[in-house]
VOKEGU-869298 format. One record per residue: residue in one letter; y, x, z of N, C-alpha, C, O in turn. Coordinates in steps of 0.001 Angstrom, whole numbers, plus 500000, padded with zeros to 6 digits. Layout:
! residues N
AYXZYXZYXZYXZ...
***
This chain:
! residues 264
X536746848255037261535450847599037087534523847960038244534513849101038706X533750846988038708532768847279039748531463846567039413531438845561038703X530391847120039944529051846624039668528595845705040793528862845969041966X527907844627040431527420843662041415525952843342041181525482843308040044X525242843110042267523857842644042208523795841362043034523869841407044262X523662840233042367523836838939043013522541838152043191522553836922043252X521428838872043274520133838250043558519302839281044308518569840067043707X519429839265045636518816840290046485518130839620047676518676838691048271X516934840095048019516160839501049114516052840440050317515904841653050170X516129839850051503515952840604052739514635840202053396513860839428052834X514391840735054593513153840389055288513215839016055953512299838648056690X514290838248055702514297836855056124513368836020055250512999834906055622X512982836561054073511953835907053259510927836948052864510108837343053695X510944837408051616509902838349051179510458839714050774509801840450050039X511653840059051240512207841383050975511748842395052012511289842021053091X511871843673051687511419844745052578512498845200053554512172845679054640X513776845063053198514864845587054016515546844480054813515545843314054415X516123844867055935516954843941056689518295843799055968518600844582055068X519093842810056358520401842640055734521300843856055987521958844308055050X521362844409057209522151845637057398521660846795056530522466847573056020X520344846912056362519807847975055512520210847766054057520493848733053350X520238846522053606520678846231052236522143846619052050522512847187051022X522969846313053034524393846669052959524552848182052819525314848650051974X523849848935053629523970850394053561523368850943052269523898851891051690X522269850353051820521622850798050586522565850652049398522781851612048657X523131849457049209524037849226048085525397849891048303526017850366047351X525857849924049541527132850557049822527114852036049500528073852561048935X526028852716049853525901854149049555525841854408048053526207855491047597X525385853428047285525296853573045829526612853224045133526737853393043920X527588852739045893528898852455045320529052851091044686529977850890043899X528181850145044998528312848799044435529548848108045006529950848365046140X530143847228044200531316846506044639531007845165045262531831844619045995X529810844615044977529444843321045533527941843106045450527285843566044516X527406842401046439526012841955046401525964840540046974526880840115047679X524898839823046667524642838522047276523235838544047849522276838856047142X523112838216049116521797838093049737521315836667049506521964835707049922X520179836535048844519707835231048371518237835025048739517379834971047858X517954834914050004516564834755050419516008833390050038516742832416049874X514691833354049902514016832126049495514193831027050541514112831265051746X514435829828050041514458828627050871513517827644050175513908826931049251X512268827628050643511207826900049955511169825428050362511691825031051403X510537824641049507510315823231049817509505823111051106508682823973051413X509738822057051842509060821885053128507860820950053065507031820942053975X507762820154051984506728819132051922505507819545051105504456818915051228X505612820572050284504472821006049472503604821980050259504072822609051208X502336822103049862501462823004050612501851824463050398501669825285051297X502391824802049211502852826173048986504074826465049859504196827550050428X504968825494049957506132825666050815505738825794052279506311826605053006X504777825009052713504302825090054095503637826438054363503764826995055453X502931826956053366502296828267053518503353829362053643503215830283054448X504419829252052831505513830221052897506162830205054275506516831254054814X506315829018054839506899828910056183505973829528057225506433830225058129X504679829278057104503698829827058044503691831360057996503520832023059019X503878831908056795503835833360056617505195834022056854505308835245056778X506213833232057136507541833798057357508200834292056085508994835232056122X507879833668054953508429834086053672509546833173053179509899833211052000X510095832368054053511154831452053651512128831228054794511770831340055967X513363830910054435514320830444055423513903829052055891513274828307055140X514248828705057117513948827392057681515201826869058376516153827623058576X515217825593058744516365825092059497516614825878060778517752825962061241X515566826453061353515713827220062591516290828613062340517114829091063119X515861829270061251516322830635060989517619830693060193518299831720060187X517966829592059518519126829606058635520433829947059359521197830760058839X520734829368060535521979829732061217522043831211061599523105831830061531X520904831770061999520860833197062343521128834035061096521890835001061132X520500833653060010520678834307058709522148834326058312522676835363057909X522799833190058424524205833102058024525104833911058963526083834508058517X524784833933060238525594834693061187525508836186060907526507836899060997X524308836660060566524141838075060239524885838408058947525543839445058867X524791837545057940525509837773056690527012837834056955527707838677056388X527510836960057800528943836944058111529385838245058766530401838824058378X528630838706059753529006839946060436528830841157059528529630842091059567X527781841138058711527547842265057811528561842287056669528861843352056129X529091841119056299530138841081055270531378841827055758532027842535054989X531698841666057030532847842382057603532585843887057611533468844677057278X531372844276057992531034845706058022530986846295056614531442847415056387X530425845525055661530333846011054279531720846295053713531922847287053013X532674845417054022534023845625053507534716846787054202535399847590053566X534535846866055505535190847920056276534685849306055888535477850239055748X533372849447055715532789850757055435532779851127053954532997852285053599X532527850145053092532274850451051687533218849747050710533149849985049504X534092848887051217534897848035050332533986847270049375534282847113048190X532866846798049931531877846036049175531873844597049671531877844348050876X531867843657048743531831842232049065530381841797049266529516842101048445X530122841087050356528798840512050604528930838995050513529598838369051336X528284838412049505528366836979049253527148836280049861526017836704049626X527363835214050638526226834478051194525547833632050130526188833155049193X524251833453050286523536832622049324522088832430049710521658832856050782X521344831793048843519908831620049021519291831243047681519999830924046726X517974831282047623517237830921046412516385829695046714515337829796047353X516842828542046250516076827318046423514811827437045578514876827649044367X513658827299046235512397827691045615511421826531045560510991826001046585X511080826146044319510112825081044079508905825708043385508882825832042160X507913826098044164506713826731043626505570825733043547505292825007044501X504911825710042394503722824882042215502639825717041533502893826847041114X501456825171041424500371825872040738500696826034039256500335827037038640X501371825055038695501687825074037266503052825698037023504041825313037648X503101826674036104504357827350035775505433826378035297506612826543035610X505024825376034546505991824456033951506598823482034959507514822731034626X506094823495036177506662822624037202507412823418038272507958822835039208X507440824734038138508093825590039130509526825894038717509827826042037533X510405825986039713511819826259039446512441826992040622512170826677041781X513294827992040304514046828724041321515532828628040987515930828859039845X516350828287041980517789828120041779518542828959042804518275828860044002X519469829776042350520322830509043273521528829658043637522117828992042786X521880829691044905523134829115045368523979830256045897523605830884046888X525106830542045267525962831665045656527258831165046263527868830220045763X527676831806047348528950831465047960528908830247048846529936829605049062X527732829910049369527614828725050218526986829099051556526195830039051637X527338828368052592526889828704053943526188827555054661525656827749055754X526178826364054068525512825218054696524101825062054150523845825307052971X523195824653055019521793824482054648521623823386053597522256822333053673X520759823650052615520409822678051580518881822621051501518232823662051408X518311821439051537516865821302051450516404821418050009516963820777049119X515387822234049778514841822420048429514037821224047945513637821185046781X513795820257048803512959819122048437513638818160047467512974817317046862X514957818280047315515700817356046448515481817676044968514928818718044618X515925816759044112515875816948042666516799818085042249517795818357042919X516469818753041140517230819900040671518706819569040466519572820322040910X519002818459039802520397818081039556521131817848040871522292818231041016X520460817226041819521077816990043125521315818304043864522306818442044582X520421819259043695520593820563044330521807821289043751522605821867044489X521939821255042434523105821881041801524392821213042271525399821881042507X524349819892042404525529819159042859525864819532044307527036819678044653X524846819685045147525067820056046542525703821452046643526554821691047500X525283822366045765525855823712045747527317823653045328528170824283045954X527607822907044286528991822802043814529876822095044829531060822412044943X529322821146045563530103820439046572530568821371047693531544821086048387X529850822495047859530261823503048832531182824545048210531582825502048873X531520824357046931532361825328046251531607826532045749532205827555045414X530271826415045695529442827536045286529074827521043817529492826646043058X528281828510043435527797828707042065526293828455042040525562828962042891X525831827673041067524393827463040889523912828287039695524523828265038626X522817829009039891522281829899038854520801829608038655520039829562039621X520390829411037404518976829248037079518321830626037110518606831475036266X517444830840038085516838832159038280515633832357037371514796831468037219X515562833551036765514463833935035854513812832723035194512643832433035450X514559832011034347514060830749033782513000830910032694512293829954032375X512882832111032120511871832363031088510872833374031640510928833718032820X509970833846030807508969834799031272509629836049031844510521836625031220X509192836466033030509740837675033667509110838945033121509451840044033559X508198838807032173507495839940031559506601840674032560506198841813032326X506296840013033672505419840601034676504263839645034947504360838442034705X503161840210035457502005839394035806502283838763037164502025839369038204X502803837560037149503139836821038359503333835360037987503392835022036805X503431834502038979503713833104038711505091832971038075506046833615038510X505192832138037049506448831946036331507079830606036737506439829759037361X508350830445036364509061829206036697509798828708035454510934829105035194X509136827834034691509643827396033389510327826031033408510873825604032391X510305825347034540510816823975034585512253823877034078512574822990033288X513108824774034523514518824712034154514716825009032673515489824322032005X514036826012032157514214826388030748513702825298029820514316825028028788X512593824673030169512045823599029334512991822400029274512905821576028363X513889822312030246514850821196030300516289821698030197517213821088030735X516460822812029502517777823458029463518863822592028840520025822692029235X518520821756027889519546820936027261520061819865028221521267819636028310X519161819221028928519604818195029871520249818800031112521011818128031808X519941820092031396520499820761032568521652821703032214522157822423033075X522063821695030951523075822637030456524344822607031302524902823660031611X524803821425031678526047821324032435525825821346033946526787821382034713X524568821323034375524281821313035814524463822694036428524885822820037578X524140823738035648524196825104036168525462825835035730525992825599034644X525931826724036595527094827555036277526689828795035495527511829366034778X525424829224035623524948830406034895523425830404034862522763829762035678X522890831144033892521448831327033745521176832822033713521904833569033060X520144833265034407519860834701034420519415835165033039518425834679032492X520166836114032487519860836683031183518997837926031329518491838457030340X518829838388032561517975839536032841517520839433034286518257838958035149X516305839881034539515770839928035892515052841256036042514034841501035395X515590842108036899515035843445037001515336844235035733516457844167035227X514369844983035205514612845805034015514466845041032702514620845628031631X514173843749032766513850842996031559515002842101031105515531841289031864X515368842286029831516428841504029197515795840312028500514794840464027800X516377839105028685515806837886028132516564837487026863517628836874026941X516027837828025717516657837478024440516851835973024296517850835523023735X515893835194024804515982833737024663517253833199025302517929832341024735X517572833709026482518768833255027189520022833792026508521009833073026355X519978835076026095521140835693025450521538834960024179522721834896023843X520563834408023471520830833740022202521107832242022357521383831560021370X521036831730023578521107830283023799522520829715023825522711828516023621X523510830567024074524870830072024232525170829571025631526264829068025885X524212829700026550524420829295027933525207830362028693525136831534028323X525952830005029735526622831009030570525580831873031266524504831383031609X525881833153031481524852834104031892525247834928033106526418835044033467X524199835504033726524344836432034838523127837348034813522014836892034554X523330838636035081522222839596035118522057840109036539523034840484037188X520813840125037025520541840535038398519251841343038464518501841412037491X519003841950039611517772842728039758516652841930040423515483842285040272X516980840849041162515985840135041967515263841147042859514034841193042907X516053841947043554515506843064044326514800842603045589515337841819046371X513574843112045773512801842883046988512551844188047737512328844180048948X512587845303047021512395846621047635513265847624046888513617847397045731X513618848738047543514575849694046959514219850197045568515118850443044764X512945850355045262512553850894043962512949849985042809512959850419041656X513276848730043103513651847782042048515136847840041706515638846977040986X515840848840042212517267848975041933517525849300040468518602848994039956X516560849915039779516711850231038358516545848945037566515427848527037262X517662848327037237517623846985036647518974846644036044519953847368036222X519007845527035327520261845016034776521137844456035889520646843819036821X522436844702035781523415844200036740524574843549035983524688843654034762X525422842875036753526633842288036192527844843085036677527935843431037855X528764843372035770529986844114036094531189843184036012531256842307035151X532140843388036923533334842556036998534595843413036990534575844570037410X535679842840036513536984843494036554537963842720037436539138843077037522X537488841674038082538347840841038918538592841494040278538090842583040555X539356840827041106539595841281042468538279841288043244537412840445043015X538136842240044159536933842283044993537076841266046125537430841608047253X536797840032045797536887838926046746535848837894046325535672837658045130X535150837267047287534094836305046918534545835229045947533856834961044963X535693834606046203536156833529045331536500834031043938536266833337042949X537055835235043857537396835808042557536135836083041739536116835874040526X535084836552042410533825836842041724533162835555041237532677835492040107X533141834532042090532560833254041687533330832650040522532736832084039604X534653832771040561535469832229039474535224832990038171535228832396037093X535012834301038271534719835101037081533398834681036449533256834717035227X532426834279037278531156833780036741531384832466036007530860832260034913X532159831586036609532450830307035965533134830512034614532831829818033643X534053831464034564534809831723033338534075832685032401534515832916031275X532939833253032875532180834252032117533044835477031785532935836056030704X533885835848032718534704837058032609533925838189033251534225838611034367X532912838681032530531983839662033070531291840401031937531435840039030769X530547841430032283529745842165031303528455842597031978528304842440033189X527523843142031202526222843498031736525945844990031540526221845557030482X525396845604032578525092847022032514523710847285033087523271846634034034X523048848247032493521755848655033027521974849799034006522580850811033655X521490849643035219521621850660036253520262851310036456519348850675036982X520115852562036049518838853217036225518721854493035438519691854970034849X517539855036035432517279856313034793517259856203033280517691857119032579X516761855090032778516697854939031327516589853470030947516135852638031734X517007853175029748516869851838029194515666851847028255515570852730027402X514751850894028386513592850872027485514018850871026018515021850259025649X513246851562025195513545851641023767513190850302023131512045850071022743X514182849428023028513914848071022552515151847477021911516275847902022178X514929846489021062516043845765020473516646844858021526515929844143022226X517955844889021637518659844077022627519656843198021908520474843687021128X519593841902022166520477840951021513521564840494022472521293840205023637X522783840430021983523868839917022801524775839078021923525238839560020889X525050837807022310525802836913021427527217837385021136527744837112020058X527845838088022076529205838551021852529254839557020713530239839636019979X528182840321020576528140841355019545527901840767018163528223841388017150X527338839577018129527075838929016854525963839591016071525904839439014851X525087840312016724523988840949016010523109841731016954523102841479018158X522369842681016415521433843465017192521935844889017352522559845455016454X521650845447018504522018846841018760520803847565019304520107847046020177X520547848740018802519367849498019199519836850773019873520436851631019225X519568850912021185520055852056021924518993852578022883518195851811023423X518995853874023085518140854491024100518987855520024830519542856431024215X519084855368026160519920856269026950519114856825028121519033856167029158X518513858015027995517801858624029129518807859252030087518757860454030346X519714858440030610520801858918031450520740858244032811519983857289032987X521522858720033781521554858061035084522267856725035032522507856182033954X522605856195036201523170854851036328524337854588035405525000855514034939X524586853296035141525636852820034250525385853273032811526324853615032091X524127853274032400523795853868031116524102852998029917524448853527028860X523988851670030037524187850825028860525111849676029205524859848932030153X526172849529028444527131848457028679526939847358027660526965847602026453X526745846144028150526651844986027258527947844196027384527961843132028002X529014844690026820530331844067026891530866843929025497530268844467024566X531983843224025302532543843094023945532764844438023265532598844551022051X533131845443024025533385846763023444532096847536023223532052848479022433X531032847122023938529727847772023875529860849281024014529360850041023185X530542849704025074530728851132025300529706851626026312529396850917027269X529186852812026121528215853388027031528874854448027886529852855076027480X528323854638029081528831855702029951527719856227030808527936857132031615
***
């Protein structure tokens, strides 16, 4: 089994670390896989234009450089740490209204995709590249920040468009997603090192990009909290068929959300 964090930001958008720094950060912690998923904002909206002006988004000009660095760092990550580095990005539709905002992860893809397209078309473009589409933090993130509810409000019509929906973002577990019957993925949405204490996804498949993407499609995965402690809260998981109440003031790998529900 290995631990993966498949929603991570670098300084190509609004992250604090460079891609090489992210590789060394996760590699030193013993992770088996990460995905660098920097924001790729809409180009026609004023918020998207502001993000471009501030250097908080990938652009057609920076995207090839971004992909080249990911490619070279993937080789280094494997050579030094036996860690898989998956290319990706976060298609970002930000508006003033929470109910019109949407964030979509594209995992395992290397060709540029414009965020200006319709959500269904974006998911189709990701799949056409053989990638995975993930609805990012579709419900309340439990933090004081702009939310993105567009995808969740339309979850029934978008049920087959996405390969997975984030069931956790950072330290927060989303009961709504866990109880929905939708395919799931847990990530940290890391922007700075201190956010490493968060829910992650664990895999038992081969350490290879295609094997990991296929495991997401098949939902052959489990969820673990990586950090000092798990908040004292009720946690719902559909595989368990009920509620489990646990508190583990322990180091990393403290809570396993798998069919066996074993802790370590």
